[in-house]
N, C-alpha and C positions, 0 to 999 in steps of 0.2 A: 459837089455831090449832095444828094438828098440826105437829110438827117437820119432817116430810117436805114439807109445804106451804111452810113457811118456807124450807126448803132450796131448793125449786124456785123460789120467788120470788127469792131471792138469786142463784141461777144465771141466771135470766132478766135480772136487772139488769146482768149483765156485758155484755149486748149494747149496742152503741152507740146512744145516743138513748133508751134505755129507763130510765125512772125508777121509783121505788117503786110508784106507782099503776098505771102501765102494766104492770109486771111482775106485779102482783097480779091485774089484769084478765086477762092472758094465762094465768096459772096457773089461775084460776077457769074460764076458757073451756075450756082443755085438759082439766081434770078433770071438768067438768060436762057439756060438750057434745061433746068430741072426744077421747075416750080412745084411739081407734085412731090418730088423728093424733099424739097425745102419744107413743104407743109407737113410731110410725114415726119421729118426730123423735129420740127417744132412740136408736134403732138407727142412724139416719143419722149422728148426731153421733159415736157410738162408732166406727162404721166409718171415718168421715173421719179422726178422731184417730188411729186405729190404722194406716191405710193411706196417708194423704197425707203426703208429705214434700217436700223441696226437690230440684229437678233438679240434678244434679252439675255441669252446665255453666252454666245460666242462672239458677238459684236460684228459679225459679217453682215452683208447686205441681204435683205429679205423683204417680202411683202407681207409676211405674217409675223406674229409676235416671236415665234420660235422657227428658225430656218429648218429646211428639210433634213439637213445633216444631223442637227441636234435632236430632231424628232425621230430619227431612224433608230429603232430598237435594236437593230443588228450591229450597230457600231460598238466598238470596244470602249466602254466608258472609263476604263482604267488608264487609257492613254490620252494625253492632251498635247496637241501639236500647236506651237505658237508661231504665227507667221506675221509679217508686216502688213500685207494687203490681201484683199479678196482675190486678186490676180495670182498671188503666191499660193493661196489655198487651192485654186483651180489647177495650177500646175502640179501640185502634189497629188491631188485627186486623179489627175490624168495618168499618173504612173500605175495606178491600181495596186499599189504596194502597201498603203497605209489604211487601216480600217478603224482608227480611233476617232476622237473628236478634235475640234480646233478651238483656238482663240485667236482672233484677228486684232492686232494692235492698232491698225489704221495709221501706222507711221512707225517712227523709230526715234530714240533719244538723239537729240542734236542740240546741245547747249548753245552753240553758236547761232542757231536759228531760233532760239528761245523755246525749244520743245523739250519739256521735262517729263517726269514720270506720270503726272496727272493728265498730260496731253495725250498719252498713249494707253490710257485706261488700265494702269497697272494695279490699282486697287480692285477693280473688277476681275482682273486675271488672278490675283491672289485669292480672292474669295472662291473663284471657280476651281482653282488648283487645290485648294485646301478643303474641299467639300467632303473629304473622307472616302471618296470613291476613286479619285485619281491616284494612281501609283507612280506614273512616269510622265514627266513633262519633256517633250521633245522640242528643243529650240531650233527653229528653222528660219531664223532671220537671215538676211543677205550677208554676204561676206565682204561688206564694205566696212570702213572704219566705224560708221554710226551703227551698222548692224551688229558688228562685233561688240561694241560698247553696250548696246542694248541687251545682247545675249548674256554678257558678263554680269550686268546689273540684275537681270532677271534671275540668272543662275544663283547668284549670291543671296538674293531675296528668298528664293524658294528653298535652297539648301538649308538656310537658317531655320526653316520651319519643318525640316526633316523630309522633304520630298526628294525623290530621285529625279535628277535632271540629266538629259543627254543632249548632244548637239549633232546636227547633220555632219556627216563626214565630208571631207574635201579631198580632191585629188584630180588625177588625169581624166579627162572626159572620155566617154565611150567612143571608140573609133579614133581617138587622138593619137598622133604620132609625137613621140617625145621631143624630137628636134623642133617641133613647131609650138610646143607648150611653153608658157613662160616659166622662168626659174622659180618664182614664188609658188606656183601651183605644184611643180615637181617637188619642191622642198616640203610642202604640206603633205603631199601624197606619201613621201618617204617617212615623215614623222607619224602619219596615221596608218601606216601599213599594218596588215594583219596576217595571221598564219593561214595557209591554204590547206 
């Protein structure tokens, strides 16, 4: 195969969940059936890499110094929701239930992978949370082992500075039937129950 084709295949393999065969199929498809789509993808990737950077306040992706959420005067500046990724932020926003601000870690603590506090911008988070305006920090990290460890570390760090820290509740999903929900989720729902 041509070196350019091999380079394209290797580049596509960098995408999560894309193995050698899938990358090769994508490359063949783009070059054989959708050259216009390939050119559009190339331009979009170049533009995103050149123009998208981190918000100076919340660390999410933006094309401006301060993202639209941080610049929105109607947001409740007393609440700061900590999430692992911009995708997590988008999911919380889609619920239309949270009107505060965010801080995006761009990862989670994972000592086995060599990811420590500096790698997920905890100094920047601490400065943002201790700005004198924030009253509550909502920890919305994932409920994985790494996400739980990250939430615990951040919670201890912020509580030591007198900040109120809350954590997303866990439990049975909406529309879920108990017989199909795993025991760990039911146990957490039982522990986190509240009065009606």
